[in-house]
C-alpha positions in Angstrom: -62.4 0.5 -0.9 -62.5 -3.1 -2.4 -62.0 -1.5 -6.0 -59.2 0.8 -5.1 -57.0 -2.2 -3.3 -57.7 -4.4 -6.5 -56.6 -1.5 -9.3 -53.4 -0.8 -6.5 -52.4 -4.4 -7.2 -52.9 -4.1 -10.9 -50.9 -1.1 -11.3 -47.9 -2.9 -9.3 -48.1 -5.7 -11.6 -48.1 -3.5 -14.7 -44.7 -1.8 -12.9 -43.0 -5.0 -13.6 -44.6 -6.7 -17.0 -41.7 -6.8 -19.5 -38.7 -5.6 -16.7 -35.9 -8.1 -16.6 -35.8 -9.4 -12.8 -33.1 -11.1 -11.1 -34.4 -13.4 -8.1 -32.9 -15.0 -5.5 -34.9 -17.6 -4.2 -31.8 -19.5 -2.5 -33.2 -21.6 0.7 -29.8 -20.9 2.5 -27.7 -17.4 2.8 -26.4 -17.7 -0.5 -25.9 -14.1 -2.1 -26.1 -13.3 -5.2 -23.7 -10.7 -7.2 -24.4 -9.9 -10.8 -23.8 -7.0 -12.8 -24.6 -6.7 -16.6 -21.9 -7.1 -19.2 -24.0 -6.8 -22.6 -27.1 -5.7 -24.2 -27.3 -1.8 -22.8 -27.2 1.4 -24.4 -23.4 1.3 -25.9 -23.3 5.0 -24.2 -24.0 3.6 -20.9 -21.1 4.1 -18.8 -20.3 0.9 -16.5 -21.4 3.0 -13.6 -24.8 3.2 -14.6 -25.1 -0.5 -16.2 -27.4 -3.0 -14.1 -26.1 -4.5 -11.1 -27.4 -5.8 -7.9 -23.6 -6.4 -5.9 -25.8 -8.0 -3.0 -28.7 -9.8 -3.8 -29.9 -12.0 -0.3 -32.1 -14.7 -0.8 -35.8 -13.1 -1.0 -34.3 -10.3 -2.6 -35.0 -8.8 -6.2 -33.8 -6.3 -8.3 -35.5 -5.3 -11.6 -34.8 -2.9 -14.6 -37.9 -1.6 -17.3 -36.6 -3.2 -20.7 -37.4 0.5 -21.8 -34.9 1.6 -20.4 -31.0 2.4 -22.6 -29.3 1.8 -19.2 -30.2 -1.6 -19.1 -31.5 -2.4 -22.8 -29.7 -0.2 -26.1 -32.5 -1.6 -28.2 -35.7 -0.8 -25.7 -37.1 -4.2 -27.1 -38.1 -7.0 -24.5 -36.6 -10.1 -26.9 -33.2 -8.0 -26.9 -30.4 -10.7 -25.2 -28.9 -9.2 -22.5 -25.5 -10.7 -20.8 -24.4 -11.1 -17.0 -21.4 -11.7 -15.1 -22.8 -14.0 -12.2 -20.8 -14.4 -8.2 -22.3 -16.6 -5.9 -21.6 -16.2 -2.5 -22.3 -19.5 -0.3 -22.2 -19.9 3.3 -18.9 -22.0 3.0 -17.1 -20.3 -0.3 -17.1 -18.0 -3.1 -18.5 -19.5 -6.4 -16.1 -18.0 -9.6 -17.5 -15.3 -12.1 -19.6 -16.6 -14.9 -21.6 -15.2 -17.7 -25.4 -16.2 -18.3 -27.6 -14.5 -20.9 -31.5 -13.2 -20.8 -34.3 -11.1 -22.8 -34.5 -8.2 -22.1 -38.3 -8.8 -21.0 -37.9 -11.8 -19.0 -36.4 -13.3 -15.7 -33.6 -15.2 -13.8 -33.9 -17.2 -10.7 -31.2 -18.7 -8.5 -33.1 -21.0 -5.9 -31.6 -24.2 -4.3 -28.9 -24.3 -1.8 -24.9 -24.7 -1.8 -25.2 -28.0 -2.4 -27.5 -28.4 -5.2 -27.9 -24.5 -6.8 -30.3 -23.9 -9.9 -30.9 -21.2 -12.3 -33.8 -21.0 -15.0 -34.5 -18.1 -17.1 -37.8 -17.1 -18.7 -39.0 -14.9 -21.5 -41.7 -12.4 -20.5 -44.0 -14.8 -21.4 -42.9 -17.3 -18.7 -41.8 -19.8 -21.1 -38.5 -21.0 -20.2 -35.6 -19.8 -22.2 -32.6 -21.6 -23.4 -29.8 -19.5 -21.8 -25.9 -19.9 -22.2 -23.6 -20.1 -19.8 
């Protein structure tokens, strides 16, 4: 029985490998609105692009790098771009752009007084992202 549980956990882990993920780890009720603006297939309609309109603290949203709606080249090192707006408990931030490798992930953390953003490659090494 223990083997089956470990195997199921391993399969769950494999599903998220090489998926780009967006994590909201804010310590207050800050909500992330993120939508893809570049890197997807040129045939992907705007309505099918990756988006997470209400990512609450503790939530994540992912898309596998091989999905052409999220990544036109289907290569994990392809650079994707996103528009982001944070809704803090007391105000909204303007929209800004950020990039991320298709096999990596973005972590939004902190709180409304000291927000933080970190971007990583698939191997969990820091990615030199641009606003």
